[in-house]
C-alpha positions as CSV (number, residue, x, y, z in Angstrom):
1,X,-41.9,1.3,39.2
2,X,-43.8,2.7,36.3
3,X,-42.7,2.6,32.8
4,X,-41.7,5.9,32.4
5,X,-39.5,5.5,35.3
6,X,-37.9,2.7,34.0
7,X,-37.3,4.2,30.7
8,X,-35.9,7.4,32.2
9,X,-33.3,5.1,33.9
10,X,-32.2,3.5,30.9
11,X,-31.7,6.6,29.2
12,X,-30.0,7.9,31.8
13,X,-27.3,4.8,32.5
14,X,-27.0,4.8,28.6
15,X,-25.5,8.5,28.3
16,X,-23.6,7.8,31.4
17,X,-22.1,4.8,30.0
18,X,-21.6,6.3,26.5
19,X,-20.3,9.8,28.3
20,X,-17.5,7.1,29.9
21,X,-16.4,5.3,27.0
22,X,-16.1,8.5,24.9
23,X,-14.1,9.8,28.4
24,X,-12.0,6.8,28.1
25,X,-11.3,7.0,24.2
26,X,-10.3,10.7,24.7
27,X,-7.6,10.1,27.1
28,X,-5.8,7.0,25.9
29,X,-6.3,8.3,22.1
30,X,-5.0,5.1,20.9
31,X,-5.2,5.6,17.7
32,X,-3.8,9.2,18.0
33,X,-6.1,11.1,16.7
34,X,-6.0,14.2,18.3
35,X,-2.5,14.7,17.6
36,X,-1.8,12.8,14.6
37,X,1.5,14.9,13.6
38,X,3.6,12.7,16.2
39,X,3.5,10.1,13.9
40,X,4.0,11.8,10.9
41,X,7.5,10.7,9.8
42,X,8.1,7.1,11.7
43,X,11.1,4.6,11.8
44,X,10.7,1.8,8.7
45,X,8.0,0.0,9.6
46,X,7.1,1.6,13.3
47,X,3.4,3.0,12.9
48,X,1.3,-0.5,13.1
49,X,-2.0,0.8,14.0
50,X,-5.2,-1.6,13.9
51,X,-6.6,1.5,12.3
52,X,-4.1,3.6,10.2
53,X,-6.6,4.5,7.8
54,X,-8.7,6.7,10.7
55,X,-4.9,8.1,12.0
56,X,-3.4,9.0,8.4
57,X,-6.7,10.7,7.4
58,X,-6.4,13.4,10.7
59,X,-3.0,13.1,10.0
60,X,-3.6,15.2,6.7
61,X,-5.9,17.2,8.0
62,X,-3.4,18.6,10.2
63,X,-0.1,18.6,8.7
64,X,-1.9,19.7,5.5
65,X,1.2,19.0,3.6
66,X,2.4,20.2,0.1
67,X,3.7,16.2,-0.6
68,X,2.4,13.4,-0.5
69,X,3.2,9.2,-0.9
70,X,0.6,7.4,-2.0
71,X,0.1,3.8,-2.1
72,X,-0.6,0.3,-0.4
73,X,1.6,-1.0,2.8
74,X,4.5,-1.8,0.3
75,X,4.8,2.2,0.1
76,X,3.5,2.0,3.6
77,X,6.5,0.4,4.8
78,X,9.5,1.7,3.0
79,X,9.0,5.1,1.6
80,X,10.1,8.3,3.6
81,X,8.3,11.5,3.3
82,X,11.5,13.2,4.9
83,X,13.0,12.2,1.6
84,X,15.4,14.8,0.0
85,X,14.1,14.6,-3.6
86,X,10.6,16.0,-2.8
87,X,10.4,19.8,-4.2
88,X,11.1,22.6,-2.4
89,X,7.3,23.8,-2.2
90,X,6.5,20.0,-1.6
91,X,7.5,20.2,1.9
92,X,6.2,18.2,4.1
93,X,5.7,15.6,2.6
94,X,3.5,12.9,4.3
95,X,3.2,9.2,3.9
96,X,-0.3,8.5,3.2
97,X,0.0,4.9,2.0
98,X,-2.6,2.5,3.2
99,X,-2.4,-0.8,3.6
100,X,-4.6,-3.0,1.3
101,X,-6.0,0.4,0.0
102,X,-7.6,0.2,-3.6
103,X,-6.6,2.6,-6.5
104,X,-10.2,3.9,-6.0
105,X,-9.8,4.8,-2.5
106,X,-6.2,6.3,-3.1
107,X,-8.4,8.8,-5.4
108,X,-10.8,9.8,-2.9
109,X,-7.4,10.2,-0.6
110,X,-5.8,12.3,-2.6
111,X,-9.2,14.7,-3.1
112,X,-9.1,14.7,0.6
113,X,-5.5,15.2,0.8
114,X,-5.4,18.4,-2.0
115,X,-8.7,19.9,-0.5
116,X,-6.8,20.2,2.9
117,X,-4.1,22.5,1.3
118,X,-3.0,22.3,-2.7
119,X,-0.4,19.5,-3.5
120,X,2.9,19.9,-5.2
121,X,4.4,16.9,-6.0
122,X,2.6,13.2,-5.4
123,X,4.5,9.6,-5.7
124,X,2.5,6.9,-6.3
125,X,3.5,3.4,-5.7
126,X,1.1,1.3,-8.0
127,X,0.4,-2.5,-7.2
128,X,-1.4,-4.9,-9.2
129,X,-3.4,-6.2,-5.7
130,X,-4.9,-2.4,-5.5
131,X,-6.7,-3.1,-8.9
132,X,-8.4,-6.4,-7.9
133,X,-9.0,-5.6,-3.9
134,X,-9.4,-2.5,-1.4
135,X,-10.0,-2.2,2.5
136,X,-13.2,-2.9,4.2
137,X,-12.7,-0.4,6.4
138,X,-12.7,2.8,4.3
139,X,-15.1,5.3,5.5
140,X,-15.4,8.3,3.1
141,X,-17.2,10.4,5.6
142,X,-13.3,11.7,7.1
143,X,-12.6,12.7,3.5
144,X,-12.9,16.4,3.0
145,X,-14.7,16.5,-1.1
146,X,-16.5,13.4,-0.5
147,X,-20.0,13.3,-0.7
148,X,-20.7,11.5,2.2
149,X,-18.4,13.9,4.2
150,X,-18.9,14.6,8.0
151,X,-17.5,18.1,10.3
152,X,-14.0,16.6,11.8
153,X,-15.7,17.2,15.2
154,X,-18.5,15.0,14.4
155,X,-15.8,12.2,13.0
156,X,-13.9,12.3,15.7
157,X,-16.9,12.2,18.6
158,X,-17.8,9.1,16.4
159,X,-15.1,7.0,15.8
160,X,-14.2,7.6,20.0
161,X,-17.4,6.2,20.8
162,X,-16.5,3.2,18.2
163,X,-16.2,-0.3,19.9
164,X,-12.7,-0.5,18.0
165,X,-11.0,2.6,19.6
166,X,-12.4,1.4,22.9
167,X,-10.6,-2.2,22.4
168,X,-7.7,-0.5,22.0
169,X,-7.8,1.5,24.8
170,X,-8.2,-1.5,27.0
171,X,-5.6,-3.7,25.4
172,X,-3.2,-2.9,27.8
173,X,-5.0,-3.9,30.8
174,X,-4.9,-7.5,29.3
175,X,-1.7,-7.5,27.4
176,X,1.2,-9.3,28.8
177,X,3.9,-6.5,30.1
178,X,7.3,-6.7,28.3
179,X,9.3,-7.8,31.5
180,X,6.8,-11.0,32.0
181,X,6.9,-11.8,28.9
182,X,8.8,-14.8,27.1
183,X,11.9,-14.0,25.2
184,X,10.7,-14.7,21.7
185,X,13.0,-16.7,19.2
186,X,14.3,-15.2,16.3
187,X,12.4,-15.4,13.2
188,X,15.0,-15.8,10.0
189,X,14.2,-14.1,6.8
190,X,13.2,-17.3,5.1
191,X,10.6,-17.7,7.4
192,X,9.1,-14.5,6.9
193,X,9.4,-14.8,3.0
194,X,7.6,-18.2,3.5
195,X,4.9,-16.5,5.5
196,X,4.2,-13.7,3.5
197,X,3.9,-15.8,0.2
198,X,1.5,-17.9,1.3
199,X,-0.5,-15.6,3.2
200,X,-0.7,-13.0,0.7
201,X,-2.1,-15.4,-1.9
202,X,-4.0,-17.5,0.7
203,X,-5.9,-14.8,1.6
204,X,-6.6,-13.5,-1.9
205,X,-7.6,-17.7,-3.0
206,X,-10.6,-16.3,-4.5
207,X,-9.1,-14.8,-7.3
208,X,-6.3,-17.2,-8.0
209,X,-6.4,-20.1,-10.4
210,X,-8.2,-19.1,-13.6
211,X,-6.0,-20.5,-16.3
212,X,-5.2,-16.6,-17.7
213,X,-4.8,-16.9,-21.7
214,X,-1.5,-14.6,-22.7
215,X,-4.4,-12.6,-24.6
216,X,-6.1,-11.4,-21.6
217,X,-7.2,-7.8,-21.7
218,X,-7.7,-5.9,-18.8
219,X,-10.6,-4.3,-19.9
220,X,-12.5,-7.8,-20.4
221,X,-13.5,-7.9,-16.9
222,X,-15.9,-5.3,-15.5
223,X,-14.0,-4.7,-11.9
224,X,-11.0,-4.2,-13.6
225,X,-12.0,-1.7,-16.0
226,X,-13.6,0.4,-13.1
227,X,-10.7,0.2,-11.1
228,X,-8.2,1.2,-14.9
229,X,-11.1,4.1,-15.0
230,X,-10.7,5.1,-11.4
231,X,-6.7,5.6,-12.0
232,X,-8.0,7.6,-15.5
233,X,-9.9,9.2,-12.9
234,X,-7.2,10.1,-10.3
235,X,-4.5,11.0,-13.1
236,X,-7.2,13.7,-14.5
237,X,-8.1,15.3,-11.1
238,X,-4.1,15.2,-10.2
239,X,-3.9,17.3,-14.0
240,X,-6.7,19.8,-13.6
241,X,-5.1,20.8,-9.5
242,X,-1.9,20.6,-11.0
243,X,-0.1,18.3,-9.4
244,X,3.3,16.9,-10.3
245,X,2.7,13.4,-10.1
246,X,4.7,10.2,-10.2
247,X,4.0,6.9,-10.5
248,X,5.9,4.0,-10.3
249,X,5.3,0.1,-10.4
250,X,6.3,-1.5,-6.9
251,X,8.9,-4.1,-6.9
252,X,8.7,-7.3,-5.0
253,X,11.3,-9.9,-4.5
254,X,12.1,-11.7,-7.6
255,X,10.0,-15.0,-5.7
256,X,7.0,-13.2,-5.3
257,X,6.7,-12.4,-9.2
258,X,7.6,-16.7,-9.7
259,X,4.7,-16.9,-7.3
260,X,2.3,-14.9,-10.0
261,X,3.7,-17.4,-12.6
262,X,2.8,-20.0,-10.4
263,X,-0.9,-19.0,-9.8
264,X,-1.7,-18.0,-13.4
265,X,-1.5,-14.3,-12.6
266,X,1.4,-13.8,-15.1
267,X,-0.7,-13.1,-18.3
268,X,-2.6,-10.8,-15.6
269,X,0.3,-9.2,-14.4
270,X,1.6,-7.9,-18.2
271,X,-2.0,-7.1,-19.2
272,X,-2.6,-4.5,-16.3
273,X,1.0,-3.1,-17.4
274,X,-0.5,-2.6,-20.7
275,X,-3.6,-0.8,-19.1
276,X,-1.2,1.4,-16.9
277,X,0.6,2.5,-20.3
278,X,-2.3,3.2,-22.3
279,X,-4.2,5.2,-19.6
280,X,-1.5,7.5,-19.5
281,X,-1.2,8.0,-22.7
282,X,-4.6,8.2,-23.5
283,X,-4.9,10.9,-20.8
284,X,-1.7,13.0,-21.9
285,X,-3.3,12.9,-25.7
286,X,-6.4,14.6,-24.2
287,X,-3.9,17.8,-23.2
288,X,-2.4,18.3,-26.1
289,X,1.4,19.7,-25.6
290,X,1.3,18.1,-22.0
291,X,4.1,14.7,-21.6
292,X,2.5,11.8,-19.8
293,X,2.8,11.4,-16.5
294,X,5.8,9.4,-15.8
295,X,5.3,5.5,-15.2
296,X,8.3,3.7,-13.8
297,X,8.6,-0.4,-13.8
298,X,10.6,-1.5,-10.6
299,X,9.2,-4.9,-10.7
300,X,12.3,-6.7,-12.7
301,X,14.5,-9.6,-12.2
302,X,18.1,-8.1,-11.4
303,X,20.4,-7.5,-8.5
304,X,17.9,-5.9,-5.6
305,X,15.0,-7.8,-6.3
306,X,17.2,-11.3,-6.5
307,X,18.6,-10.7,-3.3
308,X,19.8,-13.7,-1.7
309,X,17.2,-15.0,1.0
310,X,19.4,-16.9,3.6
311,X,18.3,-20.6,4.9
312,X,15.6,-21.6,6.6
313,X,17.8,-22.6,9.7
314,X,19.8,-18.9,9.8
315,X,17.7,-16.6,11.8
316,X,20.7,-14.5,12.1
317,X,21.5,-13.1,8.7
318,X,20.0,-9.8,7.4
319,X,18.6,-9.1,4.1
320,X,19.2,-5.6,2.7
321,X,16.7,-5.1,0.1
322,X,13.6,-6.7,1.3
323,X,11.6,-6.8,4.8
324,X,10.0,-10.3,3.4
325,X,8.6,-11.7,-0.1
326,X,6.2,-9.1,-0.8
327,X,7.8,-5.5,0.8
328,X,10.9,-4.0,0.3
329,X,13.1,-2.3,2.6
330,X,14.1,1.9,3.7
331,X,17.0,1.5,1.8
332,X,15.0,0.1,-1.1
333,X,12.3,3.1,-1.1
334,X,15.1,5.7,-0.5
335,X,16.7,4.0,-4.1
336,X,13.4,4.4,-5.8
337,X,13.1,7.8,-4.7
338,X,16.1,8.6,-5.9
339,X,14.8,7.9,-9.6
340,X,11.2,8.4,-9.2
341,X,12.4,12.2,-7.7
342,X,15.0,12.8,-10.5
343,X,17.8,12.4,-8.3
344,X,20.0,9.9,-10.5
345,X,23.6,11.6,-8.6
346,X,22.7,9.9,-5.6
347,X,24.2,6.8,-6.4
348,X,23.7,3.6,-5.0
349,X,21.8,2.0,-7.6
350,X,23.1,0.5,-10.8
351,X,21.2,0.8,-14.0
352,X,20.1,-2.4,-14.0
353,X,18.2,-2.0,-10.5
354,X,17.2,1.0,-11.5
355,X,14.0,0.8,-13.0
356,X,12.9,1.4,-16.4
357,X,10.7,4.3,-17.7
358,X,7.5,2.7,-19.3
359,X,5.9,4.2,-22.6
360,X,4.0,2.6,-25.4
361,X,6.9,2.4,-27.7
362,X,9.3,0.3,-25.6
363,X,6.5,-1.9,-23.7
364,X,6.2,-4.8,-25.7
365,X,10.3,-5.1,-25.6
366,X,10.0,-4.5,-21.9
367,X,7.6,-7.2,-21.3
368,X,9.8,-9.8,-23.6
369,X,12.7,-8.8,-21.6
370,X,11.2,-9.4,-17.7
371,X,9.9,-13.1,-19.3
372,X,13.7,-14.3,-20.6
373,X,14.6,-12.5,-16.9
374,X,12.2,-14.9,-15.4
375,X,13.7,-17.7,-17.1
376,X,17.3,-16.8,-15.8
377,X,16.2,-16.3,-12.6
378,X,14.1,-19.8,-12.3
379,X,17.7,-21.7,-13.8
380,X,19.4,-19.8,-11.3
381,X,17.5,-20.2,-8.0
382,X,16.0,-23.6,-8.4
383,X,15.8,-24.3,-4.7
384,X,13.7,-20.9,-4.0
385,X,11.4,-22.1,-7.5
386,X,10.5,-25.0,-6.0
387,X,9.7,-23.7,-2.8
388,X,7.5,-21.0,-3.8
389,X,5.6,-24.0,-6.1
390,X,4.9,-26.3,-3.1
391,X,3.7,-23.1,-1.3
392,X,1.2,-22.0,-4.0
393,X,0.7,-25.5,-4.6
394,X,-0.7,-25.8,-1.0
395,X,-2.7,-22.5,-1.4
396,X,-4.2,-24.2,-4.1
397,X,-5.3,-27.0,-2.2
398,X,-6.8,-24.6,0.1
399,X,-9.0,-23.2,-2.7
400,X,-12.5,-24.9,-2.9
401,X,-14.1,-24.6,-6.6
């Protein structure tokens, strides 16, 4: 057979296989790219897509929301776009939070949503980790307003040709069916807490144990300084576009804050809060007569964040406010949105757990109180503190210097 014929057959086979892969992925649509609005308002923790970034980016373009929720997995899990606190002109509101997203990535996602339809109101949950690392699968080609933007049809075509889509389409062929699967043993909340604490910090072990000095300044590191510039650009964009921006620091369970202390992140945590407040105040001063965008802090020690964790051998007792040590529940998320969206009359939250509105004048007193509250937590929950200490020691031993 001639070389030309061999080449022709190879090209034909490649074309057939390519079209076959695209046809399978288009038919199965494993990431709901053709009809992304169908999963727009999921139940708590219901949407667990391997490529959530793909799905949510297409969903924003399809739904054209006027309100937006952004943040990391904490906001993704717990905040509801159907919350009644969103302004009438900010509906529909969509949860565009993305697990593992960095603040730089959130900025680009905000621009994408704004270019799809002008936004009225945006709520963003801020987490320290989002200012240190981001998603590795972030693809700006999917985003409107990005220099790398590609037409929607082209993105749909290339994503349907991806190995990830084919793998997801074929997954049901080898996964065990529910009928034949062995019943799972119930997992207690303390097991989930221990797992989230160890896994979250182990995944970031390269950033841990640097012996931060209490006088640490956020801007003393170029990576951290760049992340704060990204927040400044995000806030400036919202101001220029007339977006009603509401910011809050996400709550975590008190055990998670104790882990911050054990790995040496507490000074960094405080430096981050100082930089947030300074950035928002600086942006407001650049617009005389305009108030700074509000920043609420829910990351303290109170009746909600110190919710008692059931014993290790208790696989039945639920928790109201926390899914695991890092992620708060939809019930807690509703209370946060009540406060952030100015629904204080909604009830269900006492003053101690309702968050603190941060500004330059009250920041020092607020940080001092958190340190005092942390001491009180350690005195009241010695067994939990000791357990977190053992977990962080295990993370430390797994860290190579």
